KEKE-3310 file (N, C-alpha, C; in steps of 0.2 Angstrom, whole numbers, plus 5000, padded with zeros to 4 digits):
npx = (5490:5485:5486:5497:5499:5510:5511:5502:5505:5516:5508:5501:5513:5517:5521:5523:5517:5508:5500:5494:5490:5477:5471:5468:5461:5466:5465:5475:5480:5483:5470:5473:5484:5476:5464:5472:5479:5465:5462:5469:5470:5455:5457:5469:5461:5461:5461:5457:5469:5461:5468:5481:5477:5471:5481:5488:5479:5469:5458:5442:5433:5425:5429:5423:5421:5422:5416:5429:5432:5429:5417:5408:5405:5395:5385:5373:5369:5379:5384:5374:5371:5383:5382:5370:5376:5387:5379:5373:5383:5391:5381:5387:5398:5409:5421:5422:5430:5433:5436:5443:5448:5455:5455:5451:5460:5470:5461:5458:5472:5472:5462:5466:5478:5474:5467:5473:5482:5475:5467:5455:5439:5429:5420:5412:5408:5401:5398:5396:5407:5407:5418:5423:5438:5443:5434:5438:5450:5447:5443:5451:5457:5450:5439:5425:5414:5402:5394:5385:5376:5377:5383:5389:5398:5404:5409:5420:5418:5410:5397:5379:5369:5356:5345:5332:5336:5336:5323:5314:5317:5313:5299:5295:5297:5288:5277:5276:5274:5261:5254:5253:5265:5279:5289:5303:5315:5331:5343:5358:5369:5388:5395:5401:5399:5388:5375:5372:5372:5362:5350:5350:5348:5335:5326:5329:5326:5312:5307:5309:5301:5290:5289:5295:5305:5323:5331:5346:5348:5341:5345:5357:5371:5375:5388:5395:5393:5384:5387:5392:5380:5370:5376:5377:5364:5358:5359:5347:5338:5342:5339:5326:5313:5308:5307:5292:5292:5306:5316:5325:5343:5346:5344:5354:5355:5341:5339:5347:5340:5329:5333:5337:5325:5318:5325:5323:5310:5300:5286:5283:5270:5261:5270:5278:5283:5291:5302:5311:5326:5326:5336:5337:5327:5327:5321:5309:5304:5304:5293:5282:5279:5289:5286:5292:5304:5309:5324:5329:5340:5342:5338:5347:5357:5356:5352:5364:5373:5369:5370:5383:5390:5382:5391:5403:5400:5400:5387:5374:5372:5361:5357:5366:5363:5355:5337:5332:5316:5308:5300:5289:5281:5270:5268:5260:5257:5244:5245:5243:5234:5233:5237:5251:5262:5266)
npy = (5872:5867:5874:5872:5868:5875:5886:5893:5895:5904:5913:5918:5921:5913:5897:5882:5872:5878:5881:5867:5864:5873:5867:5855:5859:5861:5866:5874:5887:5904:5918:5925:5921:5910:5917:5923:5913:5908:5917:5918:5906:5907:5916:5910:5900:5887:5870:5855:5842:5825:5814:5818:5825:5811:5805:5810:5814:5803:5794:5800:5789:5772:5755:5741:5726:5711:5694:5679:5676:5665:5661:5668:5670:5675:5676:5688:5694:5701:5708:5717:5723:5730:5740:5746:5750:5759:5771:5777:5780:5790:5801:5805:5810:5801:5788:5773:5758:5744:5728:5713:5695:5680:5669:5666:5669:5677:5688:5692:5695:5706:5715:5719:5725:5737:5743:5744:5753:5764:5771:5771:5777:5768:5751:5742:5723:5713:5699:5688:5678:5662:5659:5669:5674:5683:5695:5697:5703:5713:5723:5728:5739:5749:5756:5759:5749:5738:5724:5714:5704:5690:5693:5685:5685:5697:5715:5731:5737:5734:5730:5724:5721:5714:5699:5689:5673:5660:5659:5663:5654:5643:5647:5646:5634:5627:5631:5623:5611:5613:5614:5600:5591:5582:5576:5583:5591:5599:5611:5617:5630:5628:5628:5638:5651:5660:5664:5653:5643:5646:5645:5633:5626:5631:5625:5611:5610:5615:5602:5593:5599:5597:5582:5577:5566:5569:5569:5562:5559:5569:5582:5591:5596:5609:5619:5635:5639:5642:5632:5622:5619:5615:5603:5595:5594:5586:5575:5572:5566:5556:5547:5534:5538:5553:5569:5578:5592:5605:5613:5629:5638:5649:5659:5655:5642:5638:5645:5634:5622:5623:5621:5607:5602:5604:5595:5585:5583:5587:5597:5612:5619:5604:5592:5595:5603:5622:5630:5644:5656:5672:5684:5692:5700:5690:5678:5679:5680:5665:5650:5640:5653:5653:5649:5661:5671:5685:5692:5706:5715:5728:5736:5731:5735:5748:5752:5747:5756:5771:5768:5767:5778:5787:5783:5785:5799:5802:5802:5798:5779:5767:5754:5740:5728:5725:5721:5717:5716:5704:5700:5687:5678:5670:5667:5665:5651:5638:5637:5652:5657:5656:5659:5666:5662:5673)
npz = (4945:4959:4975:4991:5009:5012:5004:5010:5022:5018:5014:5024:5033:5042:5052:5042:5054:5060:5051:5050:5061:5062:5051:5056:5067:5079:5096:5101:5098:5092:5092:5081:5074:5068:5061:5051:5045:5039:5032:5022:5018:5010:5000:4991:4989:4994:4993:5003:5003:5005:5007:5011:5025:5026:5032:5041:5051:5050:5039:5032:5033:5032:5035:5026:5029:5022:5020:5016:4998:4996:5001:4997:4984:4969:4976:4978:4991:4997:4988:4986:4999:5002:4993:4999:5010:5004:4999:5011:5019:5009:5010:5023:5018:5019:5014:5009:5011:5005:5011:5004:5004:5001:5010:5029:5038:5031:5030:5043:5048:5038:5041:5055:5051:5045:5056:5068:5062:5061:5050:5047:5052:5059:5058:5049:5049:5038:5041:5053:5062:5069:5077:5088:5090:5080:5085:5098:5094:5087:5095:5104:5098:5100:5090:5083:5079:5070:5068:5055:5060:5072:5089:5101:5112:5126:5123:5121:5112:5101:5089:5087:5072:5067:5062:5067:5067:5071:5075:5064:5057:5062:5065:5050:5046:5057:5051:5039:5044:5051:5039:5036:5034:5038:5034:5032:5023:5023:5017:5019:5026:5029:5045:5049:5053:5062:5057:5050:5058:5067:5058:5055:5067:5070:5062:5067:5080:5081:5074:5085:5093:5088:5089:5079:5071:5067:5053:5048:5034:5028:5030:5021:5019:5011:5005:5001:4989:4975:4965:4973:4980:4972:4967:4980:4983:4975:4982:4990:4979:4976:4985:4990:4992:4991:5001:5008:5007:5008:5016:5013:5017:5011:4996:4985:4989:4984:4973:4967:4969:4964:4950:4951:4954:4940:4932:4937:4935:4943:4951:4959:4970:4970:4969:4979:4992:4994:5004:5010:5014:5007:4999:4988:4974:4964:4966:4968:4955:4952:4948:4951:4964:4980:4999:5009:5019:5018:5020:5025:5017:5013:5025:5035:5032:5030:5045:5051:5045:5049:5063:5066:5062:5072:5083:5079:5079:5091:5098:5109:5110:5115:5112:5110:5103:5090:5080:5068:5061:5050:5033:5030:5016:5009:4991:4978:4976:4982:4993:4998:5004:5017:5033:5041:5054:5068)
capx = (5492:5484:5489:5500:5501:5517:5509:5496:5509:5521:5503:5499:5517:5516:5524:5519:5515:5503:5493:5493:5485:5472:5468:5466:5456:5469:5463:5482:5482:5481:5466:5478:5485:5471:5462:5478:5479:5460:5460:5474:5463:5450:5461:5471:5454:5464:5456:5464:5469:5458:5474:5486:5473:5469:5488:5490:5471:5465:5453:5435:5433:5425:5431:5419:5424:5418:5419:5433:5430:5427:5411:5404:5404:5388:5380:5368:5367:5385:5384:5367:5373:5389:5377:5365:5382:5390:5375:5373:5391:5390:5377:5390:5404:5413:5424:5420:5436:5430:5443:5441:5451:5455:5452:5449:5466:5473:5456:5460:5477:5472:5459:5471:5483:5470:5463:5479:5486:5470:5466:5447:5435:5423:5420:5406:5407:5395:5394:5399:5411:5406:5424:5424:5442:5442:5431:5443:5457:5447:5440:5456:5458:5444:5437:5419:5412:5396:5394:5379:5375:5374:5388:5388:5402:5402:5414:5418:5416:5408:5389:5377:5363:5354:5337:5331:5339:5333:5316:5313:5318:5307:5292:5294:5296:5282:5271:5278:5272:5255:5251:5253:5272:5282:5296:5305:5324:5336:5348:5360:5379:5392:5391:5407:5394:5382:5370:5372:5370:5354:5345:5349:5346:5329:5324:5330:5322:5306:5305:5309:5296:5285:5290:5295:5312:5328:5333:5353:5350:5338:5351:5362:5377:5377:5392:5394:5393:5379:5388:5391:5374:5367:5378:5376:5356:5357:5359:5341:5335:5345:5333:5320:5309:5308:5303:5287:5295:5312:5318:5332:5344:5347:5343:5357:5352:5334:5339:5350:5335:5325:5337:5336:5317:5315:5330:5319:5301:5295:5284:5279:5268:5259:5275:5285:5284:5299:5301:5317:5325:5328:5337:5337:5320:5328:5317:5302:5302:5304:5288:5277:5284:5289:5285:5298:5308:5314:5328:5330:5345:5341:5337:5352:5362:5355:5352:5370:5380:5369:5371:5391:5389:5381:5395:5408:5400:5399:5380:5373:5368:5359:5358:5371:5360:5347:5336:5327:5310:5309:5293:5287:5276:5266:5266:5260:5254:5238:5243:5243:5228:5235:5241:5259:5264:5270)
capy = (5869:5868:5878:5866:5871:5880:5890:5896:5897:5909:5920:5921:5923:5908:5891:5876:5870:5882:5881:5861:5867:5876:5863:5849:5862:5860:5874:5876:5892:5910:5918:5930:5916:5906:5922:5925:5906:5909:5922:5915:5898:5908:5922:5906:5894:5880:5863:5851:5834:5822:5808:5820:5825:5807:5802:5814:5813:5797:5797:5800:5782:5766:5749:5737:5718:5706:5686:5678:5675:5657:5660:5674:5669:5674:5678:5693:5697:5704:5716:5723:5728:5734:5747:5752:5755:5765:5775:5780:5784:5796:5804:5807:5813:5796:5784:5767:5754:5737:5722:5705:5690:5673:5665:5669:5671:5682:5694:5694:5700:5713:5720:5719:5731:5742:5745:5746:5759:5770:5774:5772:5779:5764:5746:5737:5718:5709:5693:5686:5669:5658:5659:5677:5677:5688:5700:5700:5704:5721:5725:5733:5744:5754:5759:5757:5741:5735:5717:5712:5696:5687:5694:5683:5689:5706:5717:5737:5743:5729:5730:5719:5722:5706:5697:5683:5669:5653:5661:5665:5648:5638:5647:5643:5624:5625:5634:5618:5605:5614:5609:5592:5589:5577:5572:5591:5593:5606:5612:5622:5630:5624:5631:5642:5657:5661:5664:5648:5638:5648:5645:5625:5626:5633:5621:5605:5612:5615:5597:5590:5600:5592:5574:5571:5564:5574:5563:5565:5559:5576:5587:5593:5603:5612:5622:5642:5643:5640:5625:5617:5618:5612:5597:5592:5594:5581:5568:5571:5564:5550:5542:5531:5542:5561:5571:5580:5597:5606:5620:5631:5642:5655:5658:5651:5635:5641:5643:5628:5617:5623:5618:5599:5600:5605:5591:5577:5584:5587:5602:5612:5614:5600:5586:5596:5610:5623:5637:5648:5664:5677:5690:5696:5699:5687:5672:5680:5677:5658:5648:5644:5655:5650:5651:5661:5672:5691:5694:5714:5719:5736:5737:5729:5739:5756:5753:5745:5762:5774:5765:5766:5785:5790:5779:5790:5806:5801:5801:5791:5773:5763:5746:5736:5724:5729:5715:5718:5712:5699:5697:5681:5680:5664:5668:5660:5643:5635:5639:5660:5661:5652:5665:5664:5663:5679)
capz = (4951:4968:4982:4996:5015:5011:5000:5013:5027:5014:5012:5030:5037:5049:5051:5041:5058:5062:5045:5050:5067:5059:5046:5060:5072:5085:5099:5104:5092:5094:5086:5076:5067:5066:5057:5046:5040:5037:5027:5015:5013:5006:4995:4988:4988:4994:4996:5008:5001:5011:5007:5015:5031:5033:5033:5049:5057:5051:5034:5035:5030:5036:5034:5026:5029:5018:5021:5013:4991:4993:5002:4993:4976:4966:4983:4980:4998:5000:4985:4989:5006:5000:4990:5003:5014:5001:4999:5018:5019:5006:5015:5028:5015:5021:5009:5009:5010:5004:5013:5003:5004:4999:5016:5034:5041:5027:5031:5049:5047:5034:5045:5060:5051:5045:5061:5072:5059:5063:5045:5047:5058:5060:5054:5048:5047:5033:5045:5063:5063:5075:5082:5091:5093:5078:5088:5102:5093:5084:5102:5107:5096:5102:5084:5085:5075:5069:5065:5053:5062:5078:5094:5107:5117:5126:5119:5124:5104:5094:5090:5082:5070:5065:5061:5073:5061:5072:5077:5057:5053:5067:5063:5043:5048:5059:5046:5034:5050:5051:5033:5038:5033:5042:5030:5030:5021:5026:5014:5023:5025:5034:5053:5052:5056:5068:5054:5047:5064:5070:5054:5055:5074:5071:5059:5072:5085:5076:5072:5090:5097:5087:5092:5073:5072:5065:5052:5046:5028:5026:5032:5018:5019:5003:5005:5001:4981:4970:4962:4979:4984:4965:4967:4985:4985:4971:4987:4991:4974:4975:4989:4985:4994:4993:5008:5005:5008:5010:5018:5011:5021:5007:4991:4982:4988:4982:4965:4965:4971:4958:4944:4952:4953:4935:4929:4938:4934:4950:4951:4967:4977:4972:4970:4985:4994:4995:5009:5013:5015:5002:5000:4982:4970:4958:4969:4966:4949:4953:4948:4956:4971:4986:5004:5009:5022:5012:5023:5025:5017:5016:5033:5038:5028:5032:5052:5054:5044:5052:5069:5063:5062:5080:5086:5077:5082:5099:5100:5113:5107:5118:5110:5109:5098:5086:5080:5061:5059:5044:5031:5028:5012:5005:4987:4971:4978:4983:5002:4999:5007:5025:5038:5042:5061:5067)
cpx = (5490:5487:5491:5500:5506:5516:5504:5501:5513:5515:5501:5505:5518:5520:5520:5515:5508:5497:5490:5488:5479:5468:5465:5461:5458:5469:5472:5486:5481:5475:5468:5478:5481:5467:5467:5478:5473:5458:5464:5472:5459:5453:5464:5467:5458:5459:5460:5464:5467:5464:5480:5482:5472:5476:5490:5486:5468:5459:5446:5433:5429:5428:5425:5422:5418:5420:5424:5428:5426:5418:5408:5403:5399:5382:5378:5368:5374:5387:5377:5367:5377:5385:5373:5370:5384:5385:5373:5380:5394:5388:5380:5396:5409:5415:5421:5428:5433:5437:5441:5447:5451:5454:5452:5455:5469:5467:5458:5467:5476:5468:5461:5474:5479:5468:5469:5483:5480:5469:5460:5445:5430:5426:5415:5408:5402:5393:5399:5401:5409:5413:5424:5431:5444:5440:5435:5449:5455:5444:5446:5458:5452:5442:5429:5417:5406:5397:5386:5378:5376:5382:5386:5393:5401:5409:5411:5416:5414:5399:5386:5371:5360:5347:5337:5330:5335:5326:5312:5311:5312:5302:5291:5293:5290:5276:5271:5271:5264:5250:5250:5259:5275:5288:5298:5314:5327:5341:5351:5368:5381:5392:5399:5404:5389:5375:5365:5369:5364:5349:5346:5346:5339:5324:5325:5324:5314:5302:5304:5303:5290:5282:5291:5303:5317:5331:5340:5353:5345:5340:5356:5366:5379:5382:5390:5391:5386:5380:5388:5384:5368:5370:5374:5367:5355:5354:5352:5338:5336:5342:5330:5314:5310:5306:5298:5288:5303:5312:5323:5336:5345:5345:5346:5355:5345:5333:5341:5345:5330:5326:5334:5330:5316:5318:5326:5311:5298:5293:5283:5275:5266:5262:5278:5285:5291:5297:5310:5317:5327:5332:5339:5330:5323:5322:5312:5299:5302:5297:5286:5283:5284:5286:5293:5299:5311:5318:5330:5336:5346:5341:5343:5357:5362:5355:5360:5374:5376:5370:5380:5390:5388:5386:5402:5407:5398:5392:5377:5369:5368:5359:5362:5369:5354:5345:5330:5321:5311:5302:5293:5282:5274:5263:5263:5258:5247:5237:5243:5239:5229:5239:5247:5260:5268:5277)
cpy = (5871:5871:5873:5872:5876:5885:5897:5898:5904:5916:5923:5923:5920:5901:5885:5872:5872:5881:5874:5861:5869:5871:5857:5851:5860:5867:5877:5881:5900:5911:5923:5928:5912:5913:5923:5919:5907:5911:5921:5910:5901:5912:5915:5899:5888:5874:5858:5843:5829:5815:5811:5821:5817:5804:5805:5813:5806:5799:5797:5795:5777:5760:5743:5730:5714:5698:5686:5675:5670:5657:5664:5675:5668:5675:5686:5697:5704:5710:5721:5727:5732:5741:5752:5755:5759:5771:5779:5783:5789:5803:5808:5810:5807:5789:5778:5763:5749:5731:5716:5704:5684:5667:5669:5672:5676:5689:5695:5699:5707:5719:5723:5727:5735:5746:5747:5752:5767:5774:5776:5775:5773:5758:5742:5730:5714:5702:5692:5679:5666:5657:5667:5679:5682:5694:5705:5705:5714:5725:5730:5737:5753:5759:5755:5751:5738:5729:5716:5705:5695:5690:5690:5684:5697:5709:5727:5741:5740:5728:5726:5721:5717:5705:5691:5677:5662:5655:5659:5657:5641:5640:5644:5635:5622:5628:5626:5612:5606:5611:5603:5589:5586:5577:5579:5592:5598:5606:5618:5624:5629:5629:5634:5649:5657:5661:5657:5644:5639:5645:5635:5622:5625:5626:5613:5605:5611:5607:5592:5591:5598:5583:5571:5572:5568:5568:5565:5566:5566:5581:5588:5598:5605:5618:5630:5645:5639:5631:5620:5616:5615:5603:5592:5591:5589:5575:5566:5566:5558:5544:5540:5535:5549:5564:5576:5589:5601:5614:5624:5637:5649:5653:5655:5644:5635:5639:5637:5622:5616:5620:5609:5598:5600:5598:5586:5577:5583:5594:5605:5617:5607:5593:5586:5603:5614:5629:5638:5654:5666:5683:5695:5696:5693:5680:5675:5680:5670:5655:5641:5646:5650:5654:5653:5668:5680:5694:5701:5716:5725:5737:5738:5732:5747:5757:5753:5753:5769:5774:5768:5774:5789:5788:5785:5798:5807:5802:5795:5786:5768:5755:5744:5729:5725:5722:5718:5714:5709:5700:5691:5680:5672:5667:5663:5652:5643:5637:5647:5660:5660:5658:5662:5665:5668:5677)
cpz = (4957:4973:4988:5004:5015:5008:5004:5019:5024:5015:5018:5035:5044:5046:5046:5047:5062:5057:5047:5056:5064:5056:5051:5065:5079:5089:5102:5100:5093:5088:5082:5072:5066:5059:5050:5040:5037:5031:5020:5013:5009:5000:4991:4985:4988:4996:4999:5006:5007:5012:5012:5022:5033:5035:5041:5053:5057:5045:5034:5031:5032:5032:5031:5025:5025:5020:5014:5006:4990:4995:5001:4988:4975:4973:4983:4987:5000:4994:4986:4994:5005:4997:4994:5008:5012:5000:5005:5020:5015:5007:5021:5026:5019:5015:5011:5007:5011:5007:5009:5004:5003:5004:5023:5038:5039:5028:5038:5050:5044:5039:5051:5060:5049:5052:5067:5069:5060:5056:5045:5053:5061:5055:5052:5045:5044:5035:5052:5062:5068:5080:5082:5092:5087:5082:5093:5102:5092:5089:5104:5105:5094:5096:5084:5077:5074:5064:5061:5053:5069:5082:5101:5112:5120:5125:5121:5115:5097:5097:5086:5077:5066:5063:5066:5069:5063:5073:5070:5055:5058:5062:5054:5044:5050:5056:5040:5038:5050:5046:5031:5035:5037:5039:5026:5028:5024:5021:5017:5022:5031:5040:5055:5053:5059:5064:5052:5053:5068:5066:5053:5062:5075:5068:5064:5078:5084:5076:5079:5095:5094:5085:5084:5073:5066:5062:5047:5037:5025:5027:5026:5018:5012:5001:5004:4993:4980:4967:4966:4980:4977:4965:4975:4985:4980:4977:4988:4985:4973:4981:4987:4986:4995:4998:5002:5005:5010:5009:5017:5015:5016:5002:4985:4982:4985:4976:4962:4963:4965:4951:4944:4951:4946:4931:4930:4937:4940:4951:4959:4967:4977:4972:4977:4986:4997:4999:5008:5013:5008:5002:4994:4978:4966:4960:4967:4961:4946:4952:4947:4963:4976:4992:5006:5015:5019:5017:5021:5023:5017:5020:5035:5036:5031:5041:5054:5051:5046:5061:5071:5067:5068:5083:5087:5080:5089:5103:5104:5110:5114:5117:5108:5104:5095:5080:5074:5061:5051:5041:5028:5025:5011:4997:4981:4971:4980:4992:5003:5003:5014:5028:5041:5049:5061:5072)
residu = (MET:ASN:PRO:THR:ILE:TYR:ASP:ILE:ALA:LYS:ALA:ALA:ASN:VAL:SER:LYS:SER:THR:VAL:SER:ARG:VAL:LEU:ASN:ASN:ASN:PRO:ASN:ILE:SER:ALA:LYS:SER:LYS:ASP:LYS:VAL:GLN:LYS:ALA:ILE:LYS:GLU:LEU:ASN:TYR:GLN:PRO:SER:LYS:ILE:ALA:ARG:GLY:LEU:SER:SER:GLY:PHE:ASP:ALA:ILE:LEU:VAL:VAL:SER:ARG:SER:THR:THR:THR:THR:LYS:ASN:ASN:PRO:PHE:PHE:SER:GLU:ILE:LEU:HIS:VAL:ILE:SER:LYS:PHE:SER:ASP:GLN:GLU:ASP:TYR:ASP:VAL:ILE:LEU:GLN:THR:SER:GLN:ASN:ASP:VAL:GLU:GLU:ILE:LYS:ARG:CYS:ILE:ALA:LYS:THR:ALA:SER:LYS:ILE:VAL:LYS:GLY:ILE:ILE:MET:LEU:SER:SER:PRO:SER:ASP:GLU:ASP:TYR:PHE:LYS:GLU:ILE:ASP:LYS:PHE:ASN:ILE:PRO:THR:ILE:VAL:ILE:GLY:LYS:VAL:VAL:GLY:GLU:TYR:GLN:ASN:ILE:TYR:SER:VAL:ASP:THR:ASN:ASN:PHE:LEU:ASP:SER:TYR:ASN:LEU:VAL:GLN:TYR:MET:ILE:ASP:LEU:GLY:HIS:LYS:ASP:ILE:ALA:CYS:LEU:TYR:SER:PRO:GLN:GLU:TYR:HIS:VAL:SER:ILE:ASP:ARG:LEU:GLU:GLY:TYR:LYS:GLN:CYS:LEU:LYS:ASP:ASN:ASN:ILE:PRO:VAL:GLN:ASP:GLU:LEU:MET:ILE:ASN:CYS:GLY:PHE:THR:MET:ASN:GLU:ALA:TYR:GLU:ASN:SER:GLN:LYS:LEU:PHE:ASP:ASN:GLN:ARG:LEU:PRO:THR:ALA:ILE:PHE:ALA:THR:ASP:ASP:LEU:LYS:LEU:LEU:SER:LEU:TYR:LYS:ASN:LEU:ASP:GLU:HIS:GLY:ILE:SER:THR:PRO:SER:ASP:ILE:LEU:ILE:GLY:GLY:TYR:SER:ASN:THR:GLU:ILE:THR:SER:PHE:LEU:PHE:PRO:SER:ILE:ILE:GLN:ILE:GLU:ASN:PRO:THR:ASN:ASP:LEU:GLY:GLU:VAL:ALA:THR:LYS:HIS:LEU:PHE:LYS:ILE:ILE:LYS:ASN:LYS:ASP:VAL:ASN:ASP:ARG:THR:VAL:ILE:ILE:PRO:THR:THR:ARG:THR:VAL:GLN:GLY:SER:LYS:TYR:ARG:THR:GLN:PRO:PHE:PRO:LYS)
# end
């Protein structure tokens, strides 16, 4: 049986509270008493309980807040970035507490409860809702929070690690236009998160700047899941005239789109040009390959986690917003030798 702090107190001939102060590095203790306790700890080979220590002073843990499960089903971005966060947290000897929920209201309540109870030292949020009332509530508890996504408001304890979703979308659509395309469709996500808003706005603004009409029938809300994307993207094929190019705002939409193209006997890029975002290596196996923006999932997770630990350790952090560059590639098509805009 492992020794307890009661055993340490008895061996050192001090009170339990004295042992507790030593374990928690409390300065209000004499050198003599501290030496006695440390000697007893060594002799008894005492290993402090992480749970017990957490209950008194907070766990060495961070809270990772995912989106509601209705919006993350089958989305590889969330599992991949969680793997990266866990890896770098483990290097700091911190545990990761993952919070999921069935809906956004439940998510907010759970996060606030954990934050208010001070059981975690920091928070990483895997998305940024366009309604930032959530951030306002979390900011009150003075716990460092890294949002992987855009943050518009100004807060004391909230930082952002993101890509430039507006500009990346704009540049990819501009590339399609430079290749001679004007009828360009967009498969997008519901406008509940900053990332979804910025990617759609980049598409629309690029068309406007090139004096190309924005056509409602070419913009399809494909929901958050692959099934929704597959079903909703079929609307494009109900039109008498197909677009010459399609821009998809995430890889779930790309994968579902390829299924629709195959079922309709349409080849790419000879019949239609496909481009969009990719969070996963899966899309690299699509044939013919797509024009893609490779979302830097690993970099986002690594920078967000390291940024958080700098703040936890009270190190200077000058950047409240970090923008991670993306890679844009043209592979496996007749367009692959064409330069992609910077």
